[in-house]
Every structure is written in structure tokens, then in C-alpha cells.
N, CA, C and O atoms as a Tinker XYZ file with bonds, in Angstrom:
   428  protein
     1  N     16.984000  -20.517000   -0.414000    73     2
     2  CA    16.842000  -21.226000    0.843000    64     1     3
     3  C     15.759000  -20.565000    1.675000    63     2     4     5
     4  O     15.750000  -19.345000    1.840000    81     3
     5  N     14.876000  -21.344000    2.181000    73     3     6
     6  CA    13.799000  -20.841000    3.042000    64     5     7
     7  C     14.293000  -20.817000    4.465000    63     6     8     9
     8  O     14.807000  -21.811000    4.977000    81     7
     9  N     14.134000  -19.670000    5.101000    73     7    10
    10  CA    14.613000  -19.539000    6.471000    64     9    11
    11  C     13.596000  -18.718000    7.245000    63    10    12    13
    12  O     13.066000  -17.735000    6.727000    81    11
    13  N     13.323000  -19.112000    8.469000    73    11    14
    14  CA    12.383000  -18.376000    9.305000    64    13    15
    15  C     13.058000  -18.048000   10.613000    63    14    16    17
    16  O     13.933000  -18.774000   11.086000    81    15
    17  N     12.634000  -16.938000   11.189000    73    15    18
    18  CA    13.240000  -16.557000   12.456000    64    17    19
    19  C     12.853000  -17.514000   13.570000    63    18    20    21
    20  O     13.580000  -17.633000   14.556000    81    19
    21  N     11.725000  -18.197000   13.436000    73    19    22
    22  CA    11.333000  -19.156000   14.466000    64    21    23
    23  C     11.730000  -20.583000   14.090000    63    22    24    25
    24  O     11.336000  -21.527000   14.775000    81    23
    25  N     12.504000  -20.760000   13.013000    73    23    26
    26  CA    13.101000  -22.002000   12.567000    64    25    27
    27  C     12.100000  -23.096000   12.215000    63    26    28    29
    28  O     12.415000  -24.279000   12.344000    81    27
    29  N     10.892000  -22.723000   11.769000    73    27    30
    30  CA     9.949000  -23.715000   11.254000    64    29    31
    31  C     10.278000  -24.009000    9.794000    63    30    32    33
    32  O     10.805000  -23.142000    9.096000    81    31
    33  N      9.978000  -25.206000    9.327000    73    31    34
    34  CA    10.223000  -25.596000    7.948000    64    33    35
    35  C      9.159000  -25.007000    7.031000    63    34    36    37
    36  O      8.020000  -24.787000    7.444000    81    35
    37  N      9.542000  -24.756000    5.783000    73    35    38
    38  CA     8.594000  -24.303000    4.774000    64    37    39
    39  C      9.091000  -24.789000    3.426000    63    38    40    41
    40  O     10.293000  -24.982000    3.244000    81    39
    41  N      8.179000  -24.991000    2.472000    73    39    42
    42  CA     8.541000  -25.554000    1.186000    64    41    43
    43  C      8.885000  -24.505000    0.145000    63    42    44    45
    44  O      9.456000  -24.860000   -0.885000    81    43
    45  N      8.577000  -23.262000    0.348000    73    43    46
    46  CA     8.830000  -22.228000   -0.642000    64    45    47
    47  C     10.286000  -21.798000   -0.576000    63    46    48    49
    48  O     10.743000  -21.311000    0.459000    81    47
    49  N     11.031000  -21.975000   -1.684000    73    47    50
    50  CA    12.453000  -21.658000   -1.699000    64    49    51
    51  C     12.747000  -20.201000   -2.035000    63    50    52    53
    52  O     13.896000  -19.777000   -1.918000    81    51
    53  N     11.765000  -19.431000   -2.442000    73    51    54
    54  CA    12.025000  -18.071000   -2.898000    64    53    55
    55  C     11.658000  -17.004000   -1.895000    63    54    56    57
    56  O     11.870000  -15.824000   -2.172000    81    55
    57  N     11.131000  -17.348000   -0.772000    73    55    58
    58  CA    10.737000  -16.308000    0.169000    64    57    59
    59  C     11.080000  -16.710000    1.586000    63    58    60    61
    60  O     11.386000  -17.865000    1.882000    81    59
    61  N     11.018000  -15.728000    2.436000    73    59    62
    62  CA    11.305000  -15.943000    3.850000    64    61    63
    63  C     10.170000  -15.327000    4.639000    63    62    64    65
    64  O      9.614000  -14.301000    4.245000    81    63
    65  N      9.829000  -15.948000    5.746000    73    63    66
    66  CA     8.776000  -15.441000    6.604000    64    65    67
    67  C      9.435000  -14.831000    7.822000    63    66    68    69
    68  O     10.160000  -15.514000    8.546000    81    67
    69  N      9.192000  -13.556000    8.054000    73    67    70
    70  CA     9.824000  -12.847000    9.162000    64    69    71
    71  C      8.770000  -12.545000   10.211000    63    70    72    73
    72  O      7.701000  -12.029000    9.885000    81    71
    73  N      9.057000  -12.860000   11.462000    73    71    74
    74  CA     8.107000  -12.601000   12.544000    64    73    75
    75  C      7.821000  -11.118000   12.669000    63    74    76    77
    76  O      8.633000  -10.278000   12.282000    81    75
    77  N      6.665000  -10.812000   13.211000    73    75    78
    78  CA     6.228000   -9.424000   13.319000    64    77    79
    79  C      6.948000   -8.672000   14.426000    63    78    80    81
    80  O      7.524000   -9.265000   15.338000    81    79
    81  N      6.900000   -7.384000   14.321000    73    79    82
    82  CA     7.427000   -6.489000   15.348000    64    81    83
    83  C      6.721000   -5.157000   15.166000    63    82    84    85
    84  O      5.743000   -5.068000   14.425000    81    83
    85  N      7.198000   -4.146000   15.822000    73    83    86
    86  CA     6.616000   -2.813000   15.668000    64    85    87
    87  C      6.810000   -2.287000   14.249000    63    86    88    89
    88  O      6.161000   -1.317000   13.858000    81    87
    89  N      7.688000   -2.909000   13.480000    73    87    90
    90  CA     7.964000   -2.437000   12.126000    64    89    91
    91  C      6.950000   -2.922000   11.103000    63    90    92    93
    92  O      6.829000   -2.330000   10.031000    81    91
    93  N      6.224000   -3.982000   11.410000    73    91    94
    94  CA     5.309000   -4.564000   10.447000    64    93    95
    95  C      3.886000   -4.570000   10.988000    63    94    96    97
    96  O      3.670000   -4.719000   12.191000    81    95
    97  N      2.924000   -4.407000   10.094000    73    95    98
    98  CA     1.523000   -4.314000   10.498000    64    97    99
    99  C      0.860000   -5.680000   10.659000    63    98   100   101
   100  O     -0.202000   -5.774000   11.274000    81    99
   101  N      1.457000   -6.729000   10.126000    73    99   102
   102  CA     0.850000   -8.054000   10.197000    64   101   103
   103  C      1.715000   -8.983000   11.039000    63   102   104   105
   104  O      2.832000   -8.637000   11.424000    81   103
   105  N      1.175000  -10.179000   11.322000    73   103   106
   106  CA     1.909000  -11.145000   12.138000    64   105   107
   107  C      3.147000  -11.683000   11.436000    63   106   108   109
   108  O      4.165000  -11.928000   12.083000    81   107
   109  N      3.073000  -11.871000   10.123000    73   107   110
   110  CA     4.212000  -12.363000    9.364000    64   109   111
   111  C      4.339000  -11.565000    8.078000    63   110   112   113
   112  O      3.375000  -10.967000    7.600000    81   111
   113  N      5.532000  -11.568000    7.533000    73   111   114
   114  CA     5.803000  -10.885000    6.278000    64   113   115
   115  C      6.535000  -11.864000    5.385000    63   114   116   117
   116  O      7.602000  -12.354000    5.756000    81   115
   117  N      5.985000  -12.164000    4.206000    73   115   118
   118  CA     6.663000  -13.023000    3.247000    64   117   119
   119  C      7.461000  -12.129000    2.310000    63   118   120   121
   120  O      6.936000  -11.155000    1.769000    81   119
   121  N      8.728000  -12.466000    2.123000    73   119   122
   122  CA     9.585000  -11.647000    1.282000    64   121   123
   123  C     10.363000  -12.513000    0.309000    63   122   124   125
   124  O     10.654000  -13.675000    0.596000    81   123
   125  N     10.699000  -11.950000   -0.834000    73   123   126
   126  CA    11.509000  -12.616000   -1.841000    64   125   127
   127  C     12.965000  -12.420000   -1.457000    63   126   128   129
   128  O     13.472000  -11.301000   -1.531000    81   127
   129  N     13.647000  -13.478000   -1.049000    73   127   130
   130  CA    15.024000  -13.354000   -0.567000    64   129   131
   131  C     16.036000  -13.303000   -1.696000    63   130   132   133
   132  O     17.237000  -13.243000   -1.435000    81   131
   133  N     15.588000  -13.325000   -2.941000    73   131   134
   134  CA    16.514000  -13.260000   -4.061000    64   133   135
   135  C     16.771000  -11.824000   -4.509000    63   134   136   137
   136  O     17.470000  -11.612000   -5.500000    81   135
   137  N     16.236000  -10.851000   -3.820000    73   135   138
   138  CA    16.469000   -9.456000   -4.162000    64   137   139
   139  C     17.898000   -9.070000   -3.802000    63   138   140   141
   140  O     18.450000   -9.586000   -2.830000    81   139
   141  N     18.515000   -8.155000   -4.587000    73   139   142
   142  CA    19.846000   -7.680000   -4.196000    64   141   143
   143  C     19.765000   -6.886000   -2.899000    63   142   144   145
   144  O     18.701000   -6.373000   -2.553000    81   143
   145  N     20.867000   -6.782000   -2.186000    73   143   146
   146  CA    20.830000   -6.221000   -0.836000    64   145   147
   147  C     20.259000   -4.813000   -0.750000    63   146   148   149
   148  O     19.518000   -4.553000    0.199000    81   147
   149  N     20.538000   -3.882000   -1.657000    73   147   150
   150  CA    19.923000   -2.560000   -1.443000    64   149   151
   151  C     18.396000   -2.616000   -1.479000    63   150   152   153
   152  O     17.730000   -1.945000   -0.691000    81   151
   153  N     17.846000   -3.411000   -2.388000    73   151   154
   154  CA    16.385000   -3.500000   -2.478000    64   153   155
   155  C     15.812000   -4.242000   -1.280000    63   154   156   157
   156  O     14.713000   -3.927000   -0.825000    81   155
   157  N     16.541000   -5.219000   -0.768000    73   155   158
   158  CA    16.076000   -5.937000    0.414000    64   157   159
   159  C     15.980000   -4.977000    1.593000    63   158   160   161
   160  O     15.007000   -5.019000    2.346000    81   159
   161  N     16.983000   -4.110000    1.761000    73   159   162
   162  CA    16.949000   -3.134000    2.854000    64   161   163
   163  C     15.794000   -2.160000    2.682000    63   162   164   165
   164  O     15.182000   -1.739000    3.663000    81   163
   165  N     15.495000   -1.800000    1.439000    73   163   166
   166  CA    14.418000   -0.844000    1.189000    64   165   167
   167  C     13.053000   -1.462000    1.486000    63   166   168   169
   168  O     12.173000   -0.798000    2.034000    81   167
   169  N     12.878000   -2.727000    1.126000    73   167   170
   170  CA    11.570000   -3.369000    1.285000    64   169   171
   171  C     11.356000   -3.995000    2.660000    63   170   172   173
   172  O     10.216000   -4.133000    3.103000    81   171
   173  N     12.430000   -4.371000    3.336000    73   171   174
   174  CA    12.320000   -4.988000    4.662000    64   173   175
   175  C     13.371000   -4.352000    5.574000    63   174   176   177
   176  O     14.495000   -4.847000    5.656000    81   175
   177  N     13.017000   -3.261000    6.259000    73   175   178
   178  CA    13.988000   -2.618000    7.151000    64   177   179
   179  C     14.536000   -3.605000    8.183000    63   178   180   181
   180  O     13.799000   -4.419000    8.738000    81   179
   181  N     15.814000   -3.517000    8.420000    73   179   182
   182  CA    16.513000   -4.361000    9.400000    64   181   183
   183  C     16.539000   -5.840000    9.007000    63   182   184   185
   184  O     16.773000   -6.697000    9.860000    81   183
   185  N     16.300000   -6.152000    7.722000    73   183   186
   186  CA    16.280000   -7.539000    7.265000    64   185   187
   187  C     17.535000   -8.304000    7.697000    63   186   188   189
   188  O     17.445000   -9.414000    8.222000    81   187
   189  N     18.689000   -7.704000    7.473000    73   187   190
   190  CA    19.943000   -8.404000    7.765000    64   189   191
   191  C     20.213000   -8.525000    9.262000    63   190   192   193
   192  O     21.081000   -9.294000    9.676000    81   191
   193  N     19.486000   -7.783000   10.064000    73   191   194
   194  CA    19.636000   -7.877000   11.514000    64   193   195
   195  C     18.714000   -8.928000   12.125000    63   194   196   197
   196  O     18.954000   -9.391000   13.240000    81   195
   197  N     17.659000   -9.308000   11.401000    73   195   198
   198  CA    16.696000  -10.267000   11.944000    64   197   199
   199  C     16.790000  -11.636000   11.281000    63   198   200   201
   200  O     16.013000  -12.539000   11.591000    81   199
   201  N     17.756000  -11.786000   10.356000    73   199   202
   202  CA    17.969000  -13.082000    9.706000    64   201   203
   203  C     19.427000  -13.482000    9.882000    63   202   204   205
   204  O     20.234000  -12.732000   10.432000    81   203
   205  N     19.740000  -14.657000    9.412000    73   203   206
   206  CA    21.117000  -15.148000    9.481000    64   205   207
   207  C     21.905000  -14.843000    8.215000    63   206   208   209
   208  O     23.014000  -15.347000    8.043000    81   207
   209  N     21.346000  -14.021000    7.323000    73   207   210
   210  CA    22.032000  -13.652000    6.088000    64   209   211
   211  C     23.315000  -12.884000    6.409000    63   210   212   213
   212  O     23.405000  -12.196000    7.425000    81   211
   213  N     24.299000  -13.015000    5.526000    73   211   214
   214  CA    25.534000  -12.242000    5.687000    64   213   215
   215  C     25.208000  -10.752000    5.594000    63   214   216   217
   216  O     24.448000  -10.332000    4.721000    81   215
   217  N     25.768000   -9.978000    6.469000    73   215   218
   218  CA    25.506000   -8.542000    6.506000    64   217   219
   219  C     26.362000   -7.852000    5.446000    63   218   220   221
   220  O     27.588000   -7.852000    5.553000    81   219
   221  N     25.736000   -7.265000    4.426000    73   219   222
   222  CA    26.492000   -6.670000    3.319000    64   221   223
   223  C     27.466000   -5.590000    3.759000    63   222   224   225
   224  O     28.516000   -5.417000    3.140000    81   223
   225  N     27.136000   -4.861000    4.815000    73   223   226
   226  CA    27.997000   -3.754000    5.228000    64   225   227
   227  C     29.289000   -4.226000    5.878000    63   226   228   229
   228  O     30.118000   -3.401000    6.264000    81   227
   229  N     29.478000   -5.530000    6.008000    73   227   230
   230  CA    30.767000   -6.025000    6.485000    64   229   231
   231  C     31.844000   -5.801000    5.422000    63   230   232   233
   232  O     33.038000   -5.843000    5.721000    81   231
   233  N     31.415000   -5.564000    4.184000    73   231   234
   234  CA    32.308000   -5.163000    3.093000    64   233   235
   235  C     31.987000   -3.703000    2.782000    63   234   236   237
   236  O     31.347000   -3.395000    1.776000    81   235
   237  N     32.438000   -2.815000    3.656000    73   235   238
   238  CA    32.027000   -1.413000    3.622000    64   237   239
   239  C     32.283000   -0.734000    2.285000    63   238   240   241
   240  O     31.454000    0.059000    1.840000    81   239
   241  N     33.391000   -1.015000    1.637000    73   239   242
   242  CA    33.705000   -0.337000    0.382000    64   241   243
   243  C     32.673000   -0.621000   -0.703000    63   242   244   245
   244  O     32.492000    0.194000   -1.608000    81   243
   245  N     32.000000   -1.751000   -0.627000    73   243   246
   246  CA    30.953000   -2.080000   -1.599000    64   245   247
   247  C     29.577000   -1.656000   -1.119000    63   246   248   249
   248  O     28.756000   -1.203000   -1.917000    81   247
   249  N     29.318000   -1.795000    0.162000    73   247   250
   250  CA    27.962000   -1.603000    0.674000    64   249   251
   251  C     27.611000   -0.149000    0.955000    63   250   252   253
   252  O     26.485000    0.270000    0.687000    81   251
   253  N     28.536000    0.620000    1.481000    73   251   254
   254  CA    28.194000    1.979000    1.902000    64   253   255
   255  C     27.704000    2.878000    0.774000    63   254   256   257
   256  O     26.757000    3.632000    0.995000    81   255
   257  N     28.292000    2.845000   -0.423000    73   255   258
   258  CA    27.719000    3.674000   -1.494000    64   257   259
   259  C     26.249000    3.336000   -1.772000    63   258   260   261
   260  O     25.446000    4.230000   -2.041000    81   259
   261  N     25.900000    2.056000   -1.706000    73   259   262
   262  CA    24.504000    1.659000   -1.925000    64   261   263
   263  C     23.609000    2.154000   -0.799000    63   262   264   265
   264  O     22.486000    2.590000   -1.053000    81   263
   265  N     24.087000    2.095000    0.444000    73   263   266
   266  CA    23.305000    2.580000    1.586000    64   265   267
   267  C     23.103000    4.086000    1.476000    63   266   268   269
   268  O     22.006000    4.583000    1.732000    81   267
   269  N     24.155000    4.821000    1.095000    73   267   270
   270  CA    24.020000    6.273000    0.921000    64   269   271
   271  C     23.027000    6.603000   -0.191000    63   270   272   273
   272  O     22.255000    7.554000   -0.068000    81   271
   273  N     23.040000    5.830000   -1.271000    73   271   274
   274  CA    22.086000    6.049000   -2.363000    64   273   275
   275  C     20.657000    5.807000   -1.878000    63   274   276   277
   276  O     19.754000    6.578000   -2.204000    81   275
   277  N     20.447000    4.748000   -1.108000    73   275   278
   278  CA    19.119000    4.490000   -0.548000    64   277   279
   279  C     18.666000    5.659000    0.316000    63   278   280   281
   280  O     17.508000    6.072000    0.244000    81   279
   281  N     19.575000    6.197000    1.136000    73   279   282
   282  CA    19.214000    7.319000    1.996000    64   281   283
   283  C     18.856000    8.550000    1.173000    63   282   284   285
   284  O     17.890000    9.241000    1.495000    81   283
   285  N     19.613000    8.837000    0.123000    73   283   286
   286  CA    19.308000   10.007000   -0.716000    64   285   287
   287  C     17.914000    9.880000   -1.330000    63   286   288   289
   288  O     17.159000   10.852000   -1.367000    81   287
   289  N     17.575000    8.694000   -1.805000    73   287   290
   290  CA    16.235000    8.466000   -2.365000    64   289   291
   291  C     15.170000    8.653000   -1.290000    63   290   292   293
   292  O     14.144000    9.292000   -1.528000    81   291
   293  N     15.415000    8.101000   -0.121000    73   291   294
   294  CA    14.444000    8.197000    0.978000    64   293   295
   295  C     14.261000    9.643000    1.410000    63   294   296   297
   296  O     13.140000   10.085000    1.662000    81   295
   297  N     15.359000   10.374000    1.496000    73   295   298
   298  CA    15.318000   11.773000    1.919000    64   297   299
   299  C     14.457000   12.605000    0.958000    63   298   300   301
   300  O     13.677000   13.453000    1.391000    81   299
   301  N     14.605000   12.353000   -0.348000    73   299   302
   302  CA    13.784000   13.074000   -1.344000    64   301   303
   303  C     12.297000   12.758000   -1.175000    63   302   304   305
   304  O     11.451000   13.637000   -1.338000    81   303
   305  N     11.981000   11.511000   -0.850000    73   303   306
   306  CA    10.580000   11.126000   -0.659000    64   305   307
   307  C     10.009000   11.670000    0.649000    63   306   308   309
   308  O      8.824000   11.994000    0.720000    81   307
   309  N     10.843000   11.771000    1.680000    73   307   310
   310  CA    10.376000   12.240000    2.985000    64   309   311
   311  C     10.230000   13.756000    3.064000    63   310   312   313
   312  O      9.378000   14.250000    3.802000    81   311
   313  N     11.031000   14.492000    2.329000    73   311   314
   314  CA    11.039000   15.960000    2.439000    64   313   315
   315  C      9.652000   16.582000    2.289000    63   314   316   317
   316  O      9.277000   17.402000    3.128000    81   315
   317  N      8.867000   16.232000    1.255000    73   315   318
   318  CA     7.534000   16.843000    1.146000    64   317   319
   319  C      6.596000   16.441000    2.287000    63   318   320   321
   320  O      5.744000   17.229000    2.699000    81   319
   321  N      6.750000   15.223000    2.792000    73   319   322
   322  CA     5.906000   14.783000    3.905000    64   321   323
   323  C      6.245000   15.556000    5.173000    63   322   324   325
   324  O      5.349000   15.949000    5.920000    81   323
   325  N      7.526000   15.774000    5.416000    73   323   326
   326  CA     7.932000   16.572000    6.575000    64   325   327
   327  C      7.469000   18.017000    6.421000    63   326   328   329
   328  O      7.020000   18.633000    7.387000    81   327
   329  N      7.577000   18.560000    5.209000    73   327   330
   330  CA     7.172000   19.947000    4.971000    64   329   331
   331  C      5.688000   20.144000    5.268000    63   330   332   333
   332  O      5.280000   21.204000    5.744000    81   331
   333  N      4.886000   19.123000    4.985000    73   331   334
   334  CA     3.438000   19.199000    5.229000    64   333   335
   335  C      3.058000   18.626000    6.589000    63   334   336   337
   336  O      1.875000   18.532000    6.915000    81   335
   337  N      4.059000   18.241000    7.387000    73   335   338
   338  CA     3.850000   17.662000    8.720000    64   337   339
   339  C      2.946000   16.419000    8.668000    63   338   340   341
   340  O      2.048000   16.255000    9.494000    81   339
   341  N      3.198000   15.565000    7.695000    73   339   342
   342  CA     2.425000   14.336000    7.521000    64   341   343
   343  C      3.209000   13.156000    8.113000    63   342   344   345
   344  O      3.719000   12.299000    7.391000    81   343
   345  N      3.285000   13.143000    9.423000    73   343   346
   346  CA     4.104000   12.150000   10.125000    64   345   347
   347  C      3.624000   10.721000    9.888000    63   346   348   349
   348  O      4.442000    9.817000    9.718000    81   347
   349  N      2.327000   10.509000    9.874000    73   347   350
   350  CA     1.823000    9.136000    9.690000    64   349   351
   351  C      2.194000    8.598000    8.315000    63   350   352   353
   352  O      2.548000    7.427000    8.180000    81   351
   353  N      2.117000    9.447000    7.297000    73   351   354
   354  CA     2.480000    9.011000    5.951000    64   353   355
   355  C      3.988000    8.798000    5.823000    63   354   356   357
   356  O      4.437000    8.045000    4.959000    81   355
   357  N      4.764000    9.453000    6.671000    73   355   358
   358  CA     6.226000    9.343000    6.613000    64   357   359
   359  C      6.765000    8.173000    7.433000    63   358   360   361
   360  O      7.957000    7.873000    7.359000    81   359
   361  N      5.919000    7.510000    8.209000    73   359   362
   362  CA     6.381000    6.477000    9.152000    64   361   363
   363  C      7.244000    5.406000    8.489000    63   362   364   365
   364  O      8.335000    5.113000    8.980000    81   363
   365  N      6.784000    4.819000    7.392000    73   363   366
   366  CA     7.556000    3.754000    6.748000    64   365   367
   367  C      8.912000    4.262000    6.275000    63   366   368   369
   368  O      9.923000    3.578000    6.431000    81   367
   369  N      8.933000    5.460000    5.699000    73   367   370
   370  CA    10.192000    6.045000    5.244000    64   369   371
   371  C     11.135000    6.349000    6.392000    63   370   372   373
   372  O     12.349000    6.186000    6.266000    81   371
   373  N     10.584000    6.786000    7.503000    73   371   374
   374  CA    11.406000    7.059000    8.687000    64   373   375
   375  C     12.045000    5.761000    9.186000    63   374   376   377
   376  O     13.229000    5.742000    9.522000    81   375
   377  N     11.274000    4.692000    9.233000    73   375   378
   378  CA    11.811000    3.399000    9.676000    64   377   379
   379  C     12.917000    2.939000    8.732000    63   378   380   381
   380  O     13.963000    2.469000    9.179000    81   379
   381  N     12.685000    3.075000    7.413000    73   379   382
   382  CA    13.735000    2.693000    6.465000    64   381   383
   383  C     14.984000    3.544000    6.681000    63   382   384   385
   384  O     16.099000    3.024000    6.678000    81   383
   385  N     14.800000    4.851000    6.867000    73   383   386
   386  CA    15.940000    5.736000    7.095000    64   385   387
   387  C     16.729000    5.346000    8.327000    63   386   388   389
   388  O     17.960000    5.373000    8.314000    81   387
   389  N     16.036000    4.986000    9.385000    73   387   390
   390  CA    16.720000    4.539000   10.608000    64   389   391
   391  C     17.499000    3.256000   10.333000    63   390   392   393
   392  O     18.607000    3.079000   10.839000    81   391
   393  N     16.923000    2.364000    9.535000    73   391   394
   394  CA    17.640000    1.119000    9.232000    64   393   395
   395  C     18.898000    1.402000    8.417000    63   394   396   397
   396  O     19.901000    0.710000    8.588000    81   395
   397  N     18.872000    2.413000    7.524000    73   395   398
   398  CA    20.070000    2.777000    6.761000    64   397   399
   399  C     21.130000    3.352000    7.701000    63   398   400   401
   400  O     22.311000    3.022000    7.591000    81   399
   401  N     20.703000    4.207000    8.617000    73   399   402
   402  CA    21.621000    4.777000    9.600000    64   401   403
   403  C     22.260000    3.659000   10.419000    63   402   404   405
   404  O     23.472000    3.649000   10.635000    81   403
   405  N     21.447000    2.737000   10.863000    73   403   406
   406  CA    21.933000    1.618000   11.673000    64   405   407
   407  C     22.969000    0.808000   10.899000    63   406   408   409
   408  O     24.016000    0.450000   11.437000    81   407
   409  N     22.668000    0.521000    9.631000    73   407   410
   410  CA    23.597000   -0.260000    8.812000    64   409   411
   411  C     24.923000    0.474000    8.643000    63   410   412   413
   412  O     25.984000   -0.152000    8.635000    81   411
   413  N     24.869000    1.785000    8.508000    73   411   414
   414  CA    26.079000    2.566000    8.261000    64   413   415
   415  C     26.908000    2.770000    9.520000    63   414   416   417
   416  O     28.114000    2.523000    9.508000    81   415
   417  N     26.296000    3.208000   10.585000    73   415   418
   418  CA    27.046000    3.596000   11.776000    64   417   419
   419  C     27.222000    2.492000   12.810000    63   418   420   421
   420  O     28.235000    2.452000   13.508000    81   419
   421  N     26.263000    1.615000   12.911000    73   419   422
   422  CA    26.306000    0.625000   13.983000    64   421   423
   423  C     26.696000   -0.746000   13.452000    63   422   424   425
   424  O     27.408000   -1.503000   14.112000    81   423
   425  N     26.217000   -1.055000   12.244000    73   423   426
   426  CA    26.500000   -2.364000   11.670000    64   425   427
   427  C     27.946000   -2.560000   11.450000    63   426   428
   428  O     28.359000   -3.615000   10.969000    81   427
């Protein structure tokens, strides 16, 4: 199902267009909405907060292990960047990490 945050129609059934924010460098982002939820969170931070999709963490026993796994992977990737004080290179990972925290504690 094609869905847009501004509710415009589109013919492509496999992707969604998400409006820009401070999280994205372009005006729109086309994404494949058929990805499983952990990969969707990794590729589009806050995806479930900016769309009408069911929030996976509402079933905590299934979702939280996946969120923790995503965080462990992100932490391993961020550690060398933090050690070298490469904040600009770490920006995307930091945003993803914040989205995992949000899904776990606030969602």
C-alpha cells in the first residue's frame, strides 16, 4: 500500500514517500515498505512514528529483542567513530540509536 504523510496519491505499491525533516538530507525519501520492522527502523529512523503503520513495539515481547539487537549493532559501528571524535560521520548512527531508544522507552 502506498501511503504518504501528506496524503497525496501515488501509483507505486512498494514504496512510501516520507516528508523531509532534520533527519533527512532531501525533501522526500522513497522507501520500500515491505521490509521487516527491524530493517525499516534501521533504514528510516522514526518510520513508525511518522506513518500510520502499526507500531511493532506494541507487542513488546516480540519487538524489544529486535530493538536491542539493532542497538548492539549500532553501538559497535559507533564506537570507533566516537573514539576518533568523528561526530559528523557518526550523525546517522546517532539518529538511529535515538530512534531505538525512543521505540524502547517511550513507544
